N, C-alpha and C positions, 0 to 999 in steps of 0.2 A: 351439787355445786359445780361439778366439772361441766355438765351440760349447760347449766346457766351461764357459766363463763364463756363457753363456746358460742352460745346464742348471743350473749352481750357483745362478744367480739364480732360476730356476723353482722350485728346491727350497728356496729361502730359506736356503742354507747359507753364504753369504758376505756380509759386510757391505759389501764393496767395491762391489757393484752395487745397493745399496738406494737408493731415491729420497731425494734430499736434502730435508730439511724446509724448507718455505717460511718458517717462523718464525725459522730460525737460532737455535735455543734455547740450546744449550750445546755446547762442544767434545766430540768423541767420546771423548777421553781421560778427561774428567771423568765422562762417562756410564759408561765402562767401569769406572772405579774404583768408582763408586756401585753398579754392578751386581754387583761381585764381593766387596765388603766384607761379610763376615759372611753371605754368601749361598752356601752350599755347593751348594744345588740348582741355582743358575745355572751354576756351574762344571761340575757333573755334566751339565747340559743341553748345554753346549758340547762335552763329550766325546762325548755321544751323537750330536751333529750330525757331528762329525769321523768317527765310525765309520760313520755312514750315507753320508757322502761317499765314504769308502774303498770301501764295499760297492758304491756306484753305479759307481765307476771300474772295479771288477772285473766288474760285471754288464753294463754297456752296451758294445756293440761300437764303440768309438771309431775303430778302424782304417778303418771304412767311410766315415768323415767325410772322409778325405783325398781320396777320389775324388768328393766332393760327393754321395754317395749316401745317401739316407735321413735327412737332417737333421730334417725335420719329424716323421718317425716317431720319431726319438730324442727330440725334444721332447715328443711325446705320451707316449712311454715314461717320460720323467722325471716328467711330471705323474702318470701312473698309479702309478709307483713311490712317489712322495711320498704320494699319497692312501692307498695300502695301508699304508705305514709309519705314517702318522698314525693310522689306525684301530687299530693295535696299541699306541698310546700308553697309558700307565698311567691308568686312570680310577678314582681312589681315592674319588671322591665317592659317597656313598650316596644313592640316590634311592628312598625308601620310600613315596612318595606322601603324600597328605593324607587325614586322616580326614574323613568326611562332616560330623561335628559341628564339626570345626575350620574347615572351609570355610564352613559356615553362620554360625558365630560371627563370622568375619572379614567376611562379607557384611553382617551386621547391625551389628556394632560399628564397623567402619571405613567402609563405604560406605553405611550407613543403608538398606539394602534388605532386604526380607523373603524374597523368592523369586528364584531364578535364572531367567533367561529360557531358552527352549529352546536346548539345545546347550551352554550355558555350563558347567554342572556337570561334564559328561563331559569337556569339553575341558580344564578346570582339573585334573581328576583325572589325565588322561593326561600333562599337563605336569608334574605332581608326581612322575611316575615317571621323569622325565628323558628323555622321548621328544621327537623332533622333531615339530612340530605344524603343520599347514596349516589355516587357518581361512578359510572362505568364507562370509561372512554379509552380508546386505544392510545398507545404510546405516541406522543407527539400531537395529540388532538387538543391540548390546551386545558388539561385538568387543573393545573396549579392556579390559573387565573380565577377559577370558580371560588376559591377561598381568599386569594390575595386581594382581589378588588373589594369584596365585602369587608375585609379587615381594614382597608383604607377608609371606608365609609362609616364603619361602626365606631362608636365612642369608646368601647372597651378594648381589652386585651384578647388577642386570638392566640391560642396555644396550638402549635403544629407538632404532631408526634410523627417522627420519621425514623426508619430503621438504621440508616447508614450515616455515619459522620461525614463522609465525602459528599453525599447528597445534600446534607444539611448545609455544609460549608458553601457549596455551589449556589444553593438557593439564597442564603443570607447575603452572599457577595453580590448576587444579581439584584436583589431588592435594595440593598444599600446603594448600589450604583444608580438606581432610579430615584434615590432620595427618600425611600421608605424606611421608617424606623424599625428595623428588624435586628434581633439579637439571637444568639444561641447559647444554651447551657450544655456543657459536656465536660467529661473528665479531662479533656485536652486544654481547657481554659484554666488559668491560674486562679487561686483562691481570691486574690485581690480583685480580678476582673469579675469573678462571680459575685463578690460583695457589691460591686458597683451595679451589676444587673439587678440584684435583689433590691437595692436601694431605689432604682428606677421603677421596679414593679410595685413597691410598697409606698411610693410617693402619693401625694394627694391628687395629682393629675396622672393620667396615663402617658408615660413617656415612651413606651414601646408599643407598637401596633401588633407586631408578630413576634412571638417567642418560640423558637424551634428547640425541641428537646427529643431525647430518645425515650423509649418506653421504660427503660430502667430508671431514668430520672423521676418519672411520674411515680414509680413504685417505691424507690429507695430513699428519695430526698425528703426528709421531714420539713426542711426549710421551704422547699418548693410547695409542698402540700399546704403549709401554713400560709404562704403567699397567695395561693389560689383561693383558699378559704377567705382570706382578707378581701380579695377582689370580688368574690361572690357577695360578701357582706356589703361591700360598697356598690354592688350592682354594676360592676365594671369588668366582668369576665364575659366576653362576647360569645365565644364558641370554642369547642375542641375540634381540631381537624386531625384525622387519622389517615396519613398517606400510606400507600402500599397496604391497604386494609386486608388484602388476601392473606397476609402473613399471620392473621389471627386464627385462620381456619386450619385445623390439623389435616384436612384433606386437600388443602391448597398446595400449589407447586413450590411454595417458598415459606412453609410454616416456621414460625419463630416462637419459641416458648415464652419469651419475655413479653410478647404481645398479648398473652392471655390475661395479664393484669388489667388490660384496658377494658375488660368486660365489666369492671367495677365502676367505671366512670359515671355511668348513668345513675347508679345507686348512690355514689358519693356526692355527685353534683347533679341532682335530678332536674334542675331548672335550666341547665346550660345546654344549648343545642349542640348536636354532634354532626359533623360532616365526615363521611367515610369515602375514600377515593381509591380506585384500583384500575389498572389497565387490563387485568387478566382475571376474569372470573366467569365461570359458566353459571347456569341457573341455580344449581345446588349450592355452589360456594357463595353466590350472591345472597341466597336466603339464609345460609349459615351466618354470614357476616351481620346481616340485619338482626338476627335473633341473638347472637352473641353480644352485640353492642347494645341491645335493648332499644333499638331505634323505634320511635313512636310515629307510626303512620308516615314514614319518610317520603319525601319527594325523590323519585328514582329517575335519574337521567342515564339512559342507555344510548350510546352512539353506535353507529354501524362499525363493525370490525373489518369491513372491506377496505382494502387499500388499493384503489384503482390505478395508482401510479406504479404499482409493483408488478414485476414478472417473477415467476417461480419456476425453478429448474431443480430436478433431483437426479443425481447420478449414483449408481452402484459403483463402489470403489473397485478399481483394478490396479494392476501392477504399476502402470504409468500414469496414475491420476495426478501425480506431482506435476507432470508436464502439462496436463490440462489446466491446473491452477496457474502455472507459470504463464501459459499462453493467454489465459483470461486476463491476467494483470498487464501483460505486454500490450494487449489490444486496448487497454484503458489507462494510458500513461498519466501519472500524476493525479488520477482521480482518488478521492478519499474513500477509504473502505476499512472494514474490520473482517478478520478471519478468526473464527472461534475454534479453539482446540480444547481437548479434554484435560491434558496434563501440562505441567510446567515444562517437562522435557520436550513434548511435541512443539510447544510454542518456541522454545529456544532453537531446536533443530530446524524447524521450518523457516524461521527468521534467518538463520545462518545460510541455508541452502538458497533461499530466494534472493537474499542480498548478494550472494556470490554470482547469481545468474542475471539479475535484472536491476542492478543498482542504478543504471542510467535511466530507468523508467519510473522507479519508485524509491522513496526513502522509507525503509521498513524498520520497525522496532517491535518489541514484545512487552507484554504486561501480564503479571500474575501475582497472586498473593504472597509469593516468596520474596518479592522485592522489598527493599526498605521503603518506608513511607515517603521519604524525600525523592526516591527514584520514581515511585508511582506518580507522585505529584508532578514532577518535571516532565515525565513522558505524557501524562494526560494533557498538560498545558501545551506541550509541543505539538501534539496531535490536534488539539482544539484550534490552534492558530495556523495549522497547515504545514509546519516544519516536518512532521511525520505524515506521510500520505496513507500508509497501510499499517494498522495496528494488529498484530497477531497476539491473541489474548485468550485467557480462560474467562469464565463468566464473572470473575472478579472485576473485569472491565464491563460494568453493567449499569446499575441504577445511577441516575444522575447524568448520564451521557446525553448531551443535547447539542449536537452539531448539525445544523440544517442541511449541509451540502454533502452528506455521506451518500455515495452513489451505489454501494453494494455491501452486502454482508454474506460471507461464505462460511458455512459450517463444515469444518474439516472432518468432523465425525458426527454420528447420530446425536441430535439434541435429546435432552432428558424427557421431554414431553412436548406436545403440541403447544401448550401454553408457554413453555420456555422458548420454543422456536419462534412463536409469534412475537414475544416480547423482545427477543434478541435481534431478530430480523428487522423489527420496527425501528431500530436505530438508524436505518437508512431512509432517505426520501422524505425527510420532514419538511423540506421546502416545497413539496408538492410536485417536483420534477421526477422524471422516470428513475426508478431504482430497481436493483436486481437482488434477488435472494437465491442463493445456490446451496444445495446440500450435497455432500459426499458422505455416503454411509456404507456400512458393510454388515454382514451377519455377525461378524466378530464384535463390532461395536455394540450390537444389541446384547450379546452375551456378557460383554465387559460391564455394561451398565447394570445388568441384573446382579452381578457379583458386588458391585459398588454400593448397592442399596441395602439399607438396614433401618432399624428403628421400629417404632410402634405402628407406623402407617406403611409398612413395607408393601402390603398387598395393593394399596392405592398407588404406590410408586411404580410397582411392576405393571399395573394396568396402564399407567401413563406412558411408560416406556413402550409397551406393546402397541398402544394407540399411535405413537409417533412412528414406529416401525411399519405399522399397517398403512399409514399415510404415504410413506416412502414407497412401499411395495405396490400400492394401487396406482398404476399408471394408465388406468382407463378412465376413472372419474376425474373431473376437473379438480386440480389441487386447491384452487380458491374455494370451491364448493365444500371440500373436505374440511378446510380450516374454519370456514364460517359455520358449518354444521356443528363443529365441536363447541362453539360458543352459543349454540341455540339460535342461529340466525339463518334464515333462508336466503337463497341467492336468486336473483332474476335471471331468466334465460339470456344468454349472450352477455352477461355482466363481465365475464372473464375477457372477452374479445381476443381470444387466442393468445393470452399473455402467460400461460403456463405450458410446460412441456407436454402435458397430457392432451390439452386442446390442440396444440400445434401438431402433435402426432396424428390426431384424427383428421386435421385439415390436410395433412400431407399423405393421408392414408397409410400411415406407418403402424405396424403392430409391434408389441413388446417382444423382445428376443427371449424365447423360452427353450429350455432343454429338458428332456425326459430323464429324470434321475431315479426312476423306480427301481431298476436293477441294482445299482450300486447302493441305494438306500436300504434295500432288502438285505444286501450283504452286510451292511453296517449293523442293522438290527440283529442279524444272526450272530455276528461277532459279540455283541453285547450279551446276547442270550447264552452263548457258549461259555463265556467267562463267568457269568454271575448266577445263572439259574440251573445249569445241568451239572451232574457229576460226570467227570470225564474218565477215560480209561486210566488216567494217571492218579485217580482217587483223590482229587482235590474236592474238599467239601464245598457245598453250594452256598453257605451262609456268607453274607457280606463281611461280617466281622472277621471270619477266618481268612477270607480273601485279603482283607486289609492287612492282617498280621503277616501273611505270607507273600505280600506284594504280588498278588494274582488278580487284582482288580484291573479293569481295562480303562485306560485314560484316552483322552482325545488324541494325543500323540501316538499311542499304540494303534489306534484305529487308522491313522494316516499311514503308519509303517506297514500294517497288514494289507491295506488296500494297494500299496505300492509293491508288496511282496518283499519287504525288508525284514531283517532279523530283529527280534525283540530282545529286551534285556534277558540275562542268563536264566533267571527264575521263571520266565515265561516262555522260554524257548521251546519247550515240549509241545506247545500248541501249534507251532509253525507247520503249515501244510495240512493240518487236521481240520481247520475251520473252513466251511464253504465260503467262497468269495475271496479267499486269499489271493492277492495279486490282481484283483479285478480292475483297480485303477490303472495299473501299469498296462494291462491288456487293452484298456480303452484309450490309452495315450494321454491320461490326465496328469497334470503336474501336482506337486506337493500343495501349492496354493489353491488349486482347483478343488482338490479333495477336502481341504480345510473349509472352503466355502460351502461345499455340500454338507459337511458335518454341522457347521454353524447354522445352515438353513434348516437342518433337521431339528436343531435345538430351538430355533425360532418358532418352528411349526409344532413343537412339542411332541415330535415322534421319539426323540430321545431327550434326556435331561442330564445336566451335569451336577453332581452332588459333591459337596465339600465335606470331608471328614478329617478329624485329627488322628494321625497315625500314632503308633506306639512310641515314636521318638518326639512327639509333640508338635509335628509340622502338619499344616493343612495339605491334604491330598484330594484331588478332584478326580472322580471316576464317572464313567458313563453308565446310565441305565435306561431302560425303555420308558417312554413317557405315555401320557394319557391318549394322545392321538394315535399312537401305534396300536393301543388296545382297541380303539374304535375301528381302525383300518383292518385289524385282524378279525374283528367280529363281523365286518361287512363282507361283501362278496369278493373283496380284494381285486376288484376290476378297475378301481380308480387309479389313474396314473399320477405320479408325483412329478409336478412340473415346477421348475425353478427359473426365475429370471437370471440371466447370466450377463457378465461383462468381463471380457478378457479371458474366459476359460478356453 
């Protein structure tokens, strides 16, 4: 019976196992009466469900369940069965497409635009035929119009599922400003207003063209599910639109667990077209999205990821990089821009320092998740209308940003991935005029991002961070080519037109500044070896656990002290002068910061790794050990020189 119940639940055939609504809206008896009064179609629908259930009981081999055999196979069979049955459902809606003149008239009269952007017209036409659609367009390329215009032409209701309330609020305000009947359902709306919206949805006529909701609402609101089923029965649910569709994929850069529930849309509403949109997806993520949403032979619109109006510049951070940023802003007075930082503290400190230096050139503010909602809203509005010229922000200042005249985006630290970088930098230059993307990064940024990452897809995240670091380190290949290659797009020769720092360097016959760090790297590796692998004359055991307990592990700071010839903490002092390479940094005239850069470079290249362990006092302690690349180097002829890009050493 348990398995029967699970399968019935999987098929959606029994109310007994439905999730209870968190809102405790009304008794099921009342809802049952409401559902059946004057609704012959609903009664007929229940009969169909019972017939399907009876067929299922005849088809599936339940006798095998008694022996515990094949339960998961049966569950899969149930899902497959339901999907096949759903596809057979009656599709009485006529999808005849839109006439070209009809589309152009709506574009002009409703949206005030004269021409479609590349890819928009064909996508809208295919949507009008009732097809599933997958839209992959860069930020600012006009994805939203691909579903907003069809929603105005369709007779029924369009449901738009979006991850962020701020993004939803902006979209609804924009559409209402155009005279389009758009509404939103969210926890921020009062119960009274929600009741009004549900009344409009359940009316005899479609009073709302676009309804914006979060994925949680689709999953948790019984009242919304009931309203959608009512509209399906009336043949007045036009389509589902899933914005930021990459959030559904666990390997995507912005995976959100609540998006997983959207995988059930096709099964629950088999006859309703689905449009999925994203600005950032490579070939694998694109295929994952299509499979997870069960899109049926979708029309796929891919637009080029090349941004010809962009220039790209990458800088390795050095001590005076703040002066670089300050001079950059001074030379662009009152231009609109964004500076992305990693932490709240960085945002606030950089805002304070820049305001003190160049308040006559720019009005500067900061934005992060730690602000009160009203503060975030006020600063967003002030920046949007130009009262604030430069916003220093974390990635909380992200989705929904649509200001056409942003002239530059600066990354104060290494972005999390190429995808994050592309999306964040794409908030500039939406008016098609020249825009600048600038990155400041360090090897320490890379290490910090590694430690910040966790979760089930940690390996994918680490790969993404390393891919971004590799792009920054590669100052030979065209930056534009590296970005487009990440998204599976080839670049034409001369497409960059010397608008990235790598191509400019070639034009000027400049070569990257490299320094040979083989000798000091060898010394660092030896220090790690002496501390963790060898028994010393002082009889310390070589096991890591013993070293942890006796405070004899070597940390990054210890390595810096040893390279500079400085004294270590008391329990480690016996090693001073006994390790080869002691004081090598001082002998070479290197600063504390320079040695740190070299160690972080070794971490990036995996010659050494930093391991976190909890000590006997319960605190996390990070110690150094040799990495996989060191083993490869050791096994080789050891003739390869270790070369590092430098800035300010």
